[in-house]
Structures are given as C-alpha cells and as structure tokens.
N, C-alpha and C positions, 0 to 999 in steps of 0.2 A: 335224807338230804342234810347237808352241812348247816349248821346254825351260822356259821361265820364264813366271809368270803376270805380266799385263800392271801391275798396280799396284805390288805389294809385292815383285815377281821373287823369288818362291818357285820353287825347282826343280821340274820336275814327271817324274814317273815315265813311262820313255819304255816304247813298246811291245817286249817280249821283252827288258827291259833286265836285265842280271845284278846282283843284290845290289842290290834295288830298297829294301832297308832304308837304304841310305846315303843316297839320293835323300829319301826320308821323313822321315827322321832330321835330315837339313839343312833342309827347309824347317820340322818345329818347332822347330829352334834359333832360325830369323831369326823364326819366329811368336814364341817366348817374349819377343825381343829387342821386337818392335812393339807387340804386344795390351798395353796399357796400360802405355805404353813411358814408363819414366823413367832418367833420368841422373843422375850424380852431380853434373855442373853444367855449365853452358854456358859456351862459348869455351875450353874445355880445350887446351893446347898440348903438355903434357909428362906421359906415360904414368907411373902409379904404379909405384912401385918392386915393389909385391906386390899385384896384384889379385887379385879372388875371382872364381870363376866367375858369371858372369851379369853383371857390372859394365860398365855402360855409361857412355860420354862424350859429350857433344855436341861435336866439335873446334872450335877456333876458327882464326883466321889464323896461319900462323907453325908448324904443329905440328912437332914434332921427334922423333928417335930412330924408335920403332917405327909413330909415328904421321906420319912426313915422309911428304909428298903426298898426304895425306888431309884437308887443310883442309876445315871444311863437313861432312863425314861425321859418321856413328854409328859410334864404335869400342866394339867387344865384346868381353870376356876370355870366350872358350870355355872355358877352364881350361888350356888349352894355348898358345893364341895369340890375336892380334887379330884380328877379323873387322870390315868395315867396310860400313856401308850409304849410300847416298846419297838425302837425304831429297828425299820431294815437296814439293810445295807444299801447304799443308793439313795436314800431318803433324803433330801435337801430340805433348808431352812435358812431364812434370815434373819439373821443376829440385828436386833434393834440398838442395843448397846454397842457392837462391835463395828456395826456398820459394814458387815459382810456378808456374802453367801457361803455356806459350809454343806458337807455332805458326812452323813454319817458313813463310817467305814467297816462299823461291825465293832467298834473299841473307841472311838473318837471322833468328833465332829473337825472335820480337816477343809480348811479355808477354800472357796473355787474361784476368788476374785470377782472384780469387780464391784469392790466395797468404795465406800466414799469416805476412807480414813481409815482402816483397818489394815493390818499386814498382809495383804492381797498376796497369795502365792499360789501357784499351779505347780506338779511336778511335769508336765509336758502340757504344749498347746497346740493343735495342728489346726489350721486355719484353710478351709477347702484342701487339707491335707493329712498324712498321716505322722503323727510326730513318734520319735523313737528314743529309746535312751542315750541316741549320740546326738541327734538331731533335735532337741527336745522343744524346738521352735520351729513350725514347720509352713512354710506359706504356700500356696499356689494361685498366684494372681496374674493379672495383667500387668499390674504395677503396684507398688509399696509406697505409702507414704508418709513420712515422720516430720508431723509438723511441729514448731514451737507453739509453748504456752505462754507466751509473753513476750519474748525477745529473742535471744540465742536458743540454739539447738546445735548438741554435741553427739555425733555416734560413737561410744567409746568400745573398743575391743581390748579388756586387760589379759595379760599372760600371766603365768604363776612365776616364772625365772626368766633369765635373759638368755638361756640355751633354747627355750620353747618359741613358738611361733605365735602371734598376732597377725592374722591376714584376711585380705579377701581374695577369694578364689574366683575368676570367671570360666565357667564351662560353656561349651557346645554339646548337646547329645551326651550330658556327663563326662565328658572328655575336658581337662583343663588345659588350656591354653595361655590364660595370664593371671599373673597373682602380685599382689602387693601387700606390702606390710613389714613386721618385724618377724624374719625370718633365720631364728637362731642365734640373733644375738639382739642388740639398740640399735644398729645401723637400718635404713629405710632401703629396702630392695625391691625393685620391679623386674619380674622375671616373666620370658614367654616361652611358648613351647607349641610343636607343629602337631605334636601327636598325645602327649599327655606324660610322657616318659623323659624324653630329654629336654631341658631346661635350660634356656642360656639369662643369664644375669642382665640385663640390658643396662640397668642403671644402679646404682648404689652410693647411698647417700650417707657420708662418714656423720655419727651423731655429734663426734666433739666437734668437728671441724666446718661441718656443711659442704666439703667438699664431696665432687662427684667422679667416681669412677664406672668402670663395666664395660661392657661389649659394644655400646652406643657412643664411647666417646674415645674420641682420638688418643692412640695407645704412645704415640713418639713424635717427635718433630718431624719425622720421614714417611708416618702414615697419611696416606691421601685416601683410605677404604672409603669410596661413594657411601653416603648417607650417615658417616659418624660425626658425631657434634665436636667442634673444635676447641680445644683447651687454650688458655688463656696465656700459659708458658710454652705453646708449641706453635703458635700463629702470629701474625705481624698486625697492628693498628695504630692509629695515633700515638698511643702511649710507647710504644717499644718501636717504632719504625726508624726513626733516628735516634742513635745513642752509643754505647759501645759496643763495638762488635767482639764476638768472640765463639770460641770453638772448641769442641772435644771430639778426637778422632776425625776431625773433618767434617762434622756437624754443627752446624751454625746454633750456637746457645745464646746469643746476644742480638743486638739490634741489627736492620739490615744495612745501615748506612752510619760511616762515624767520620766526622770530618775536623780538622784543628788547625793550628797555626804553630809553626816552630821558628825559630829564630832564624832561620834562611828560608822561608817561605811556607806554604800549605800543603795539606793532605786531605785526599779522602780514601778511605776503606770502605769495601762491600763486604758483605757476610759472605759470599762464595771465594772469598782470598784474594779478590784483586786490590790492588792500591795504586794510586798516582799522585806525585808528588811534583809540586813547580816550585821553582825558586828562580831568585834573580840574583847575578853575581856580577860584580866589576872587577876583570881581570887587570894586573899591575904591571904589565907593558913586560915584564921580565921573568920569567921562570913560570909556573903553573900556579893556579888559584884553584885551593879546594872549595868545591861545592856541597855542603853536607844537607842530606836528606831531612826534612820536618820529621819524620816517620822512617824508623828503620824498616828496609825488606828482608824478608827469610833468605834471600839470594839476589845476584847482582840484577837489577832490573835494565831493562831498554830505556837508551838514553837518547833525547833528540833536544838539541840546541840550535839557539840562533840570536845573530846580532843586533843590538840598538844601538843608533848613533852613528860614528864616523865607521866609514864600511870597513870589513874588517872579515878575516877567514878565520873561523872559529872552529875549533878542534878540542876533543876529550882526550884524555888517554884512555888505553885500553884498559886499565886496570879499575874500571867501575866497580863500585862494590855496595854492600847494602845500605852503608851507612853515608856514601858519596862518592863524588868524581873530580877529577882535575880536570880544569879548563885550561885552554890554552887560546890567544888572539893574535894573528898575525896580519901585516898589512899586504895590501896586495902587490905591491915590490919586492915583499920580502922583512925578516924581523918583526919580532914581535910586537904587540901594540896594546894599547889600554882599549878595554870596551866591555860597555854593559851586555851582558848574555843572559838570555830567557832559555831556562833549562826544564823540561818535562822529562820525568820518567815514570815508567810503566813497568809494575811488575807484581809480585804475593807477598803479603804480610804472612801468609802461612803457608 
C-alpha cells in the first residue's frame, strides 16, 4: 500500500500503524494548506520574522535562510516550523499581495485574471465556447452586454498599420454578409455580400473630408438608379434651384432656373437649354429699330411681336439673330409709323 496519495502527497494510514492520529493530523494540515490555497505573495525569498500559524508563501528563485533550497515550493508555517510542498502543474493559489489568482505551469505562477488590482491576463478565454489561437476570446450566448463603469463606454478596435483591417463582420451560418470598419486604409467602409465571396462597397466615408461615395450613392447627375442616395452636387433643392444655369456636354451642372434683366428687357434660362427673352421697344417711324436681347441665344430664336398704343402693323426683319432683331411699324394706310412694340423671343442658350 502506498504511503502517500498520488496527487496531493497526503500521508496514508498504514495497516497496524501505531499512533494513527499523527498521520491523520498531518494529512489534515496539508489539506488546510492546499484546499482554497492562498499565499501571502508570489516569489518570496526571505522568511518573515514572526510568521503566524497557517501562513503560506509561494517561493521564488534564491530563497534564503529557513527557505534555502526550496525554490519554487510552497512554504507554510505550522506554528513551530516551516513545511514545504512542491506544486504540480495546474495548482492554483490566490496571491494576497498581488490581488490575483495564479496557476503553476511547472516553472512559474501565471495569472488567471479575476483579481482586484493585479495585472490580470489570460492567454485565451472561452465563455460557453472554445477559444483558440486566433479567436482568443470566444463567447457563445444569446446576448453580450458591455456596460459602463461610471458614465461613458467605448469599444475599441485597433489595428497595427493603415493597410491592415479593423472591422466588425456580420455572418449567417458562418458566411459573411456585411462588414463595416477600417478595411485596408483609414476610411470608413460599409460592405455587403450575398455569398461571402463577392463584396460590394455600399458606402465609403473619406477620413479627411467626411464625404461619402460607394455603390449606394448617386454616381452622376444622370444616375437615377432606384435605391441610391442623392448627392448634393447632382440634385436640386432650395439652395441651388434658382441660380446660374450651366452645362457640360449637354448635362446640367448649375441651377435649374436663371433669370435676369438687361438694358433692353428681361430673360429666363432653364437647365435644359430653353431661353425666353422679352423686351419693349419704340420704333422711330423711319427705318429699322434694333431690339437687342437681354441674354444671347445660341442661334436665332423664334420671335413674336405685338404693338401698343396707336394702331400699327408691326413687322420684323427676316434676319433675327442670337443678339437681337430689327423692328418696323407701319400705318394701316401705308408708310412707317412710330409705335411701342412688345417682343418675345424663344430659343436656346446652348
């Protein structure tokens, strides 16, 4: 029959042994140290001057005096002398000075976390799940709560370099369908995928300007794809509906409507190229009177004239141009007359 137990090394009572209480009490003393084990500190090398019964220390390297030769062991004061135990891999102890739980690896005491002031650290942690060298923290639960410890709370994802990725990946059946974060640069990316292989960048927010681009944003002034977000420079609103019209290659690049007044009348321009000019002129009664448009037409417009005041027959020359037209007024009985003429010209500004 073995004299000690295989795990904790507790002394066993032998057959026909005298003074069995001595062996029994020794085993209880060892259990008193090992069960719910706590030590004053880890790495101790000098025995205290006045230890109390039951006081334990996890010895470090270079132990001296009464601890000499017992490096790495657990020293316990039994009230009259120091007893020593050699820990086995996996034994755990709470360090009072460090305020943390540590485990013996066979060569050192390594923190397991859960302390109240120590440098808590674990290599991997699985909560209802198995952690691995890539997913060092793994959680399987219906929900995960990160609450504040006072007021604010921030979840930080940090990457090593600008070309790396720091993102949140959303999966279904372990297939990725949405991802957002810093993907390969410092801009903010929002990507989606139907199958986890083909990805579309729906939104990209420029880190410098804050401006947005991507498949979800209108690509040009003529882009009317359903479901896309309108860009301020491609659509019209209160700020740019009325202003200076402009175009590039026939595509509007300015306001929708522009109006103004010239020396000879008024004009209205539209983003589609339409232009209307109106003017009032007085014929001289002899020769032609030139009516100049308030804004230039790209080509000769269509002109409509009417008279005001004394009855007269109003006529225009056939040579109306983009800048103006010649007007004539005649009496009903013949001969030129003076008259006030209203002129409307309609054409295109580009």
